[in-house]
Phi, psi and omega in degrees: 000127179271169177299327179293336178282349191257120180288350179239077192294334183263357189296310184295319177294325181291331182300338174298341178260013176268347175285123179283144174303320183298323176302310179297325180293321177296319176295323180291317178303321179293317177298320180294320179293321179295322179290322182293317178300318177301318182290322180292320181296311179305323188272316190275321185271323182252358179054042178283145180267104186244154169284072185301325180296321176290323183293316177292332178291318177297321176293327185291323178298322178294318182294318179294320176301317178295318183294317176299316180299321183289319189265339182269322190252147175295153183295332182269010181297138174248129189285143172287175176301311184295315180297322177294316178301315182293324175302308180298319177298319175301309180303319180295317181290318179302313180296319178299320177294321176301314179295319174302319184280347185237029170110356178061229181284358171279351178271122177298343180282358175307333182295339183295345178298343178291335188304302178303321183292318180294317176301319175302315181296329177279332190246339191245179181287168177297321183294316178298318178298319180295319178299316185287324177293323177296315179300319181295321180293318175299318177296318177296320179294319177292327180292332182293336184247324185245114179193161176269142183280154179272133182227146173279176179293331177278357177092006177284134182272125178267110178211162178253156182303149183300332180292325183281331174299315181296312175304323175293319177299312179300314181299322182288318181293320176297320181294319179299313183292309187299311185294325179296312184296312185297315181294324178295315184291320178296318180296316177298322179292321178295314176301319175297319178293320175300313178296320177297318182293323178295318175293323175301313178294328173296315180297319177292323180290326177295312180297321180292323177298313179295322175298315181293320179299321179298324177292321178296321180292319178294318174299318178296322178296321182290320187283328184280349182300319178292311176300326176292323177295321178294320178298315181302312183298318182290318176297324175300313179296321175298320180299317179297320184282343178257030181297334182271355183236089188307317181300307182290326175301320181295322178296312177303315180293323179299322179295319182293319179296319183287328173299316176297318180302315180295322175300315181294323180296312179294320179297318178298316182292326178292319176294323179293327185292322177062027185235014168301142173316323181286346184247017174290348176230154181206163173299147186303317181293324177297319178293324179289319176297324174296320182290329184275340190308315181301338186249017183266354178253026183253018178084009178247130180281129175250114182254132181253142172213153181230146188217089173290154186295330179212150184304137176089350178291116188290157181289134178290144169263123186250159179289136179270063178287139178305330181292323179292315186296309183290323177302306184298321180303318183289326178295317179292322177297313182305312189293317183289325179305319191250349178293146175281321183206339188212145172237139176248136179238108181251125181241136179221157179205153178224189179290343184251333186211157174241127182235135181231137176229128181246122182227154177224171181253029176273203185282348184082177176281142171298126181304330185292335178240017183299329182282347180255006178296134183105344172274153184286149172061041176251119176285127185250297185221145177286117183279160171288115182297344182279339183242330186285152177277127187297333182289344180255357187297120173073007185255331188067012181292324177300317179291324178299313179298318178298314182300309183297314180294319180287329177296328180296332184268009174101006187274155164250134183242141172226145183238137182205181177245146182292328180205173179294114180302343181276352179288164174283163185300318177295332179278345187276330183086176189283314180274070188255355189269209183287151180234120175241121183250133181235126179239124175244140161300129192304322181297341187279335176234359178290123182297323181297319181288325174296318180295320178298314180298318182298317179293321181292323178296318182294324180296318179288000000 
């Protein structure tokens, strides 16, 4: 994923500053304790002849570095990208120096050199991870040739055959590369998903605020209706009594006119809010038209059709949940963005499910990434810059938000193409572009079912 694909361009770079210094200090104390135990066991239990002075000097460097970090910097300090890189590089060099003193790749603890590299891949940027992995490979290569031999108390040299040293070196190099790449990819994917979910929650919160604001406006329109009616009635009576006084009559008529204007404004705002208790549900086709309304004036024809499973089956009344409105609106936006001239919206329903299909006559989804449509930050189609909204260009974030929000309401989404994009235009037919199908179990959004469930819960 490139930086252009990310709606939070500084987020990944800033994550290098999310690691607390205290966390790395605790990890280093654990490493120091482990190294100390390993040295004591090697010396006292197995009587290995080690350069203890230099070994303890290496441990002392880590202890001094930790003490300086503890007493100089506050415990809640968060390290920058460069500071984190230097911390991991110091640990890598310190461990390599200890391995040099204790047999190099003949020491089974050489595998611990993977630790700083893996942590770097999880916490730092790709550039820092590559530099640290390259340093680890160079150090491992040097340790394969240059190291102090391990000797017993009797003077026997402990070493493994060269073929095993070479195999150990190959295994470490492969592990460094493999773990770095995989840890980096998984971490980047988790960060991308976190960013996308943050954007989804922001979109839902915005839609919820608009819904709540509409409720406040509707309530205000209802409450102000009586005083405005009183003002209008009083001004009308004054106008009748002031027929002989033109100046005062004009003021009374102005008061009545402005009272009517206030009433009309509040009624219009109340209708736009759509949050009156009686408007929390609406017929399915009304909800679809409401979601498509912002994109119907962009030069693309949007055609609606309805198909009940059997004749006479009434149209369901569905809940006007913010997730449904915003999720459908993003699907309509995507279809309008890429349609050449027309978008079809087909709705069908039965006693058990509600099915929606949105089709366009645009280029369709690229077959190579069709299976990934709906994931965040996936480049899908090159949009028409005159119609596409720039914040969604090339990211796939709009479809991810739609998929996430609609799935919260119980929907299942599928993405396909109306025809093979490699066919010629006459062979493709009119509905040849992208096809998005949304299927709900009827009970999950049917207002009648939801109302019944709510009454049952209240009864219990």
